[in-house]
N, C-alpha and C positions, 0 to 999 in steps of 0.2 A: 504494500500500500504506500502510495506516495505521500510525502509530508507537505504540510501547509503552514505558512507563517502568516499570522494575522497582525496587521499594523493598526493599533487602536483598541482601546478598552472602554469605549462608550457603548451605548445601547446596541449599535449595529455590530461592533466587534464582539461584544459579549454574546449576542444572539448567534453569530457565526460560530463562535467557539462551542456554544452549547449544542448546536445542531451537528456540527462536524464530529464532536465527541460521541454523540449518540449514534452517529452513522459508522463509528469505528474508524474514522479518518484521523491519523496522527496529526496534531496541530500544536502550534506554539504561539501564544499571544504576547505582544509587546506593547507597552504603554502604561501610563498611570490611569487607574480606574476612574472613570467619570471626570477626567481632567478638564475637558472643555466646559462642562456644566459647572464645575467648581470655580474655574478661573476666569471665564468669559461671560458669565451671566450674573446679574445682580443678586446678592445674597438674600434679598427680601422679595424677589419676584415669585410669582405663582404661575403654574402651567396653564396655558390657555386651553389645552386639550382636556377632555373629560377623562375620568378614571379608565373607562373601557378602552380608550384609545392610547393609553399610556403603559400598557403591559410590554415588557421586553419578552420576545418570543423564545420559548424553549419547547422541545418536542412533546413533552407530556403535560405542559402547562403546570408543572410542579412549582415553578418559581414566578408565578404571577403576582401582581400587586395584591390580589385577594388573599393569596397564601401568605404573603409578607405581612399584610395587615392582621390576619388571624394570629400569626405567631407573635407579633409584637403586642397583641392584646388590647389595642385601642384603634378606633377607626381613623382613616386618613381624612383630613379636612378637604373640603371641596370648594374652591379649586385647590389643587395640591401645591403646597409650598415647595420651593425648589430643594430646600434642605432635606425634606422627606423623600423626594424623588432621588436625590443623590444617595441617601442612605439605602433606599431600595436597590439602586444600581450596585452599590458595594455589597449588599447582601446577596444579590443575584450572582455577582462575580465569585463570591466565596463558595456558593453552592454549585454553580455550573462550570466555572473555569478557575478553580482555586490556584492553579499554577501560572497565572499571568505574570510575565516578567516585566517589572516596572521600567526597565530601561527603554529609552527612545531609540528608534531606528534612524541612523544618520544618513545612510545611503543604501539604495537597492540597485544592483546591476545584474545583467545577464551573465550566466556562468554555466557552461557544459549542459545545455538543455534545461537548466533550472535557473535559480537565482542565488546571488550572494548578498547577504545583508551585513553591513557594518553597523555595529551598535555604538551608542554614544560614548562608551568607554574604550572603544577600539577593537573589541572582540568581533570576530567574523563568524557567521553561521550560514549554512546553505539550506535551501529548501526547494522542493519541486514546484511549488505554487506559492504565490503571494496574494493575500487578500488585503486590499487597502480600505480600511474603515476609519480613516484619520480625521473625519469631521470637517468643520467649516473654518478652522482657525486661519488658514491662509487667504480667505476669500472676502473679507469685509469690503464693501463698496462705498466709496466716497464720490459724490457727484463732482464733475469736473470743475464747476464754479467754486468749489470749496478747497480744492487740493493744494492751492498755494499758501494756505494758512499754516503757520508753524504749529507743531504739536502741542505747545503750551496753550494754544487758543482753540484747537480743534481736536476732537477725538471721536472715534466710532463708538456707538453704544455698547458694542461687545468688549470694550476695553475697561468697563467699570464693573467692579463688584459692589462698591458702595459709592454713595454720592455725598457723604458728609462734608467733603472738602469744598463743596460748592455752597455751603451755607452763607447766606447774605449776598451772594453773587447773582448777576444777571446771566441767565443761560437761555440760549435759543436752541430748541430741539427741532430738527428737520426730519419729517417723515410722518406717515399716517397709519403705520402698522402697529401691531401689538407692542413691539419693542420700543417704538417711539413714544407711545402713549403711556406705557408702564414706566419708562425712564422719566417722562415728565411728571408722573404721579410721585415717583420716588424722590425726584429732585424737589418737588414742592414740599413733600413731607420732611425733607432735609433742610427746609427753610431757605431754599433758593427762590429767586424771582424768575418765573418760567414763562416762556412763550413758545408755542408749537406752530410751525409753519407747515401747512399741508397743501399739496397741489389740488386735491379733490375738492369738490364743492360741499361735500358732507362726509362725516365719519360713518363708516359702516359698522354698526354695533352688533355683536353676536351674542346669542343667549344659549351657550352650550348647556345641554341637558334640560332645557326648558320643556321640550316635548315629552321627555321622560317623566317629568313631574305631573304632566296632565294625563298621559296614557302610556303605560309601559308597552302595551301591544302596538300602538301606533308608532311609538319610537322605534321598536324593533323592525317594523315594516319600512319606515322611511329612512332610517339611519343605520348604516353598517357600523361595526365597532372600530371605526377609524377617525371619525370627526373631521374628515377632509372633503371639502366640496359641498355645494348646495344639494338639496334633495333632487334626485334625478341623475345628477352627475356623480354623486358620492358613491353609489354602488358600482358605477362604471370604473372609476379609478381604484376602487377597492380591489378589483381583479385586474392586475397589470396585463394579463394576456388579452383580456377584452379591450382594454385601452389600446394595446398595440395593434389591434385589428383596424383601427380607424385610419383613414388617410392622414398623411403628415400634417396637412393644414388643420384638420379637425382636432388632431391630437394637441397641437399647439394651442388652439382655441380653448379646448377643455382644460388644459393645464393652467392657462392664464385665468380662467374663471374660478378655478379651485384654489388659487393662491392670491386672490385679489386682496388689496390692503383692507384690513379689518382689525377690530379689537374686541375683547370680551366686555360685555356690558357691565360687569362688576367694577370696571375701572372708572365708569362715568362720574360717580360721586367724588371719587378721589381726585379727579381732575378739576374740580370746581375752582381751586385757587389759580390755576394756570390760564393764561390768555391763549385762546385758540384762534388762529388766523387761517381761514380756509380760502381755497381757490387762488392761492398765491404761490409764485415761484421766486427763488432767489436769483436775482439778475447779476449781482456782483458783490464781492466782499473786499474789504481793505483792512489790513492789520495795522493797529497802532502799537504803542509801546506795551500796553497791557489790555487792550480792548480790541473789538472787531466792529467795524462799521458795515452794516448789512443793508444792501439796497434791494428792495423787492420790485416785482414787475409792474406794480401799480404806481411806482414813483416814490413810495414812502421809504423811510430809512429807520434803522434801529442801531443803537450802540449797545453792545453786550460784552460781557467778560469772557464768554466761552460759547462755542458752538458744538453741540452733540449731533453727529450725523447718524441717525437711526434709519439708514437708507438701505438696509438689507445686505445681501451677499451676491457676488457674481462668481459662479463656479468656474475655475480654470485649473484643470488637473495638472497642468505644467507648472503650477505654483507650489506643488508639493515638493519641497526642497530635497527630499530624500530620493526622488526618482532620478536616476542617473541619466546623463545625456544619451547614452546608447539606447535606453528605453524610450525616451521622449522622441527620438528620431523615428521610431517604428510605431509609436502610439497614435492611433487615429482619433483626432479630436474634432468636434464640430461645435463652434462657439464655446470652446473650453471644456465641453463635456466629452468624456470618452464614449465611443460607440461600443455598446456591449451586446453580447449574444446570450445564449442559454447559460445559466449559472453565473451571470454577471461577468462573463469573461470578455476581456478587451481584445483588440486586434493583435496583442501580444499573447500567444498561447501561455496559459498558466497565470496570467496577471488579471486579477479581478478587482472591481471597484464597487463599494457599497455606500448606501446613504445618499446624500444630495447629489454627488457626481453621477449617480445612476438614474436620476430623474428624467433625463432626456430619452433614455431607452425604456424605462419601466413606469414612468408616470409620476405625478406630483405627490403621491403617497410616500415616495421615497425621501421626501423632505421631513418626514415626521416619524416619531417613534413607532407609530402604527405600521409602518412599512416593514418592520422586522418580521412581522407575521408571515409575509410572503418571502422575504429575502432569505431568512435562515434555512427553511426547507429547500428552496430552489437551489441555493448554493450547495448544500450538503448532498442533495440528490445528484447534481451534475458532477461534483467532484468524486463522489463514491462510485458512480457508474462508469467513470473513465479509468 
């Protein structure tokens, strides 16, 4: 049986390890457990996804959130605080992949029909296959009109665990998604003076779980256990093989509809102290000694102490620094996404990509924890049968 190296120990890497282990495939995982969730998300944030959509997949459902909740002896709050989800991920790792190696992979290169991995301490290991489940860390997107600002005046929302340092300061948040509005709420609660600039004419508020409160049966009919996409499209993207049958143009339209800017309705009251500016774009910015002058497209201007860009992520697999040049030369990318076949295998035989980088090939559900439900079994099945 050929060996598999898994890069990453977040939800997708852990699900891959659990399913490969159950399939009898020798695998070895590298990375710090739930590192991105711990270091690149605010410590006080809550998950937008409902509990049913937040299970990390394992073959027997032995390590679900329900099982974790039962063992800890107290119910999970709804929405789920991030510290509870991180604790669940760590528990999952201890049960399903107890031998995760916390060292980072510094480089992956081709070697003798397989791969050679150099670890952060200089040790080398070889593997027949490599599964990249390394998350979003290299992909934060900053709008072009903001990129000239120095780092002391500009940051991406993923750079903050806490916002206490902004107490008493004027902060402009750019974006209309969950990350933008939750960052704005946390900034306000940290005593910052906050304004949010949003391109859309209105905020699309979500009410996750609202239908379930009214009718359990109707909820099960209308909503799959993924919480991705509006009714009608949500079942389509829940089954990646069905989504793949659509023509390319329709696939793109469906994906865009399923990840439209939106935020959970439970943020609305917490945003009362913040100023919300809708239907506006930033036209230009100018850095001063310790402030930023921001010009909007209606001709108005603001002077703030800091700008937080909560403008999402742009996947570009070439930005994974551990991928050697020899691999990047042969890796087929379209708009930064690796083109993947069965088992999430790329154009380089034996090299697989999971999570957000697989969304162009398997649909928008791969941007969410719920995507592990399909990914783990599909990866293990493909690797084991080969």
